[in-house]
C-alpha positions as CSV (number, residue, x, y, z in Angstrom):
1,M,5.5,30.1,-3.5
2,S,8.0,31.4,-0.9
3,N,11.6,32.0,-1.8
4,E,12.7,30.3,1.5
5,Y,12.5,26.8,0.0
6,P,15.1,25.6,-2.5
7,P,13.8,24.2,-5.7
8,L,13.3,20.4,-5.7
9,A,16.0,18.3,-7.4
10,L,15.3,15.0,-9.2
11,D,16.9,13.2,-6.3
12,D,14.2,14.7,-4.0
13,L,11.4,13.0,-6.0
14,V,13.0,9.8,-7.4
15,H,14.8,7.3,-5.2
16,I,16.7,4.3,-6.7
17,M,15.3,1.1,-5.2
18,S,17.4,-1.9,-4.3
19,L,17.0,-5.0,-6.5
20,S,16.8,-7.3,-3.4
21,P,13.3,-8.7,-2.6
22,A,13.2,-7.1,0.8
23,P,13.7,-3.4,1.4
24,P,16.7,-2.4,3.4
25,L,16.0,-2.3,7.1
26,E,17.0,1.4,7.3
27,T,14.2,2.4,5.0
28,L,11.7,0.7,7.2
29,D,12.7,2.6,10.3
30,D,11.0,6.0,10.4
31,S,13.7,7.5,12.6
32,Q,16.4,6.9,9.9
33,L,14.5,8.2,6.9
34,P,16.4,11.2,5.5
35,L,14.7,14.4,6.2
36,R,15.3,18.0,5.3
37,P,15.6,20.3,8.3
38,K,12.3,21.3,9.8
39,T,11.0,24.8,9.4
40,T,10.0,26.9,12.4
41,S,6.5,27.2,11.1
42,P,4.3,24.3,10.1
43,R,2.7,26.5,7.4
44,P,4.6,28.0,4.5
45,Q,5.0,31.7,4.6
46,I,2.6,33.8,2.5
47,D,4.4,35.5,-0.4
48,N,4.8,39.3,0.1
49,A,2.8,40.1,-3.1
50,I,-0.1,38.0,-1.9
51,R,0.1,39.6,1.5
52,E,0.0,43.1,-0.1
53,V,-3.1,42.2,-2.3
54,R,-4.9,40.9,0.7
55,M,-4.2,44.0,2.8
56,N,-5.3,46.3,-0.1
57,I,-8.6,44.3,-0.5
58,T,-9.3,44.4,3.3
59,D,-8.8,48.2,3.2
60,M,-11.5,48.6,0.6
61,H,-14.5,49.8,2.6
62,D,-16.6,51.7,0.0
63,L,-17.8,48.8,-2.1
64,D,-21.3,47.8,-3.0
65,G,-22.7,44.4,-2.2
66,G,-21.9,43.0,-5.7
67,E,-18.5,44.6,-5.8
68,K,-17.6,43.1,-2.4
69,E,-18.1,39.6,-3.6
70,L,-14.9,39.6,-5.8
71,P,-12.5,40.8,-3.1
72,D,-14.0,38.3,-0.7
73,M,-13.3,35.6,-3.2
74,V,-9.7,36.8,-3.6
75,V,-9.1,36.9,0.1
76,R,-10.6,33.4,0.5
77,E,-8.5,31.9,-2.4
78,S,-5.3,33.6,-1.4
79,G,-5.6,32.2,2.1
80,V,-5.4,28.6,0.9
81,V,-2.5,26.8,2.6
82,N,0.0,25.1,0.3
83,P,1.5,21.8,1.5
84,D,4.8,21.9,3.2
85,P,7.5,20.6,0.9
86,E,9.2,18.7,3.6
87,Q,5.9,17.0,4.5
88,V,5.3,16.1,0.9
89,I,8.8,14.6,0.6
90,R,8.4,12.6,3.8
91,Q,5.0,11.3,2.7
92,A,6.4,10.3,-0.7
93,E,9.2,8.4,1.0
94,I,6.8,6.6,3.4
95,I,4.4,5.8,0.5
96,S,7.3,4.3,-1.5
97,C,8.3,2.2,1.5
98,L,4.8,1.0,1.9
99,I,4.5,0.1,-1.8
100,V,7.6,-2.0,-1.6
101,Q,6.3,-3.7,1.6
102,R,3.0,-4.4,-0.1
103,D,4.7,-5.9,-3.2
104,I,6.8,-8.1,-1.0
105,L,3.7,-9.3,1.0
106,V,1.8,-10.0,-2.2
107,R,4.7,-11.9,-3.7
108,Q,5.1,-14.0,-0.4
109,A,1.3,-14.7,-0.4
110,E,1.4,-15.9,-4.0
111,E,4.4,-18.1,-3.3
112,Q,2.7,-19.6,-0.2
113,R,-0.5,-20.2,-2.2
114,L,1.5,-22.1,-4.9
115,R,3.3,-24.1,-2.2
116,W,0.0,-25.1,-0.6
117,N,-1.5,-26.1,-3.9
118,S,1.5,-28.2,-4.8
119,E,1.5,-29.8,-1.4
120,K,-2.2,-30.6,-1.7
121,D,-1.6,-32.1,-5.2
122,G,1.2,-34.2,-3.7
123,W,-1.0,-35.5,-0.9
124,A,-3.8,-36.4,-3.4
125,R,-1.3,-38.3,-5.7
126,M,0.1,-40.1,-2.7
127,A,-3.4,-41.2,-1.5
128,E,-4.2,-42.4,-5.0
129,A,-1.0,-44.4,-5.2
130,L,-1.7,-46.0,-1.8
131,I,-5.3,-46.9,-2.7
132,T,-4.1,-48.4,-6.1
133,Q,-1.3,-50.3,-4.3
134,Q,-3.7,-51.6,-1.7
135,A,-6.2,-52.7,-4.4
136,K,-3.5,-54.6,-6.3
137,H,-2.3,-56.5,-3.2
138,R,-5.8,-57.3,-1.9
139,G,-6.3,-61.0,-2.1
140,S,-9.4,-62.8,-3.4
141,S,-10.4,-63.7,0.1
142,D,-10.6,-59.9,1.0
143,K,-12.7,-59.3,-2.1
144,D,-15.0,-62.2,-1.1
145,E,-15.3,-60.8,2.4
146,V,-16.1,-57.3,1.1
147,S,-18.8,-58.7,-1.2
148,H,-20.2,-60.8,1.7
149,F,-20.5,-57.7,3.8
150,S,-22.1,-55.8,0.9
151,L,-24.8,-58.5,0.5
152,L,-25.5,-58.5,4.3
153,L,-25.8,-54.7,4.2
154,E,-28.2,-54.9,1.2
155,M,-30.4,-57.4,3.1
156,L,-30.6,-55.2,6.1
157,V,-31.6,-52.2,4.1
């Protein structure tokens, strides 16, 4: 790794979260997320030792077919780009904000579901009470009328 980047501190990796149910608004706004200063190159610089090895390998011209395979592998593996530390930190911050938002949405959906279920149970209890109350106050003439209509209905069917 290059010597240009300072070593990561614990504060770079771990962020203390607020105990409030909603994340602070400043963490949700991408423009206000704390960033390290951007580097001039989007790719990290290749270490001098790796650069020297790659140059020495490319200067080897008198190798057989089998011997050439190993230097080709070294060149290929040493050319792998490591992620930019600033990008990794930024992505970690965004991921932590998204996790907090997801947890809030899941909690709100659960609360809404519980609210709907209790409201539905309340309506069912109210309907039962009204039906029971209506049945108690129904007079004998209403019952006779209902039985009369039932007999007529049975005759028609």
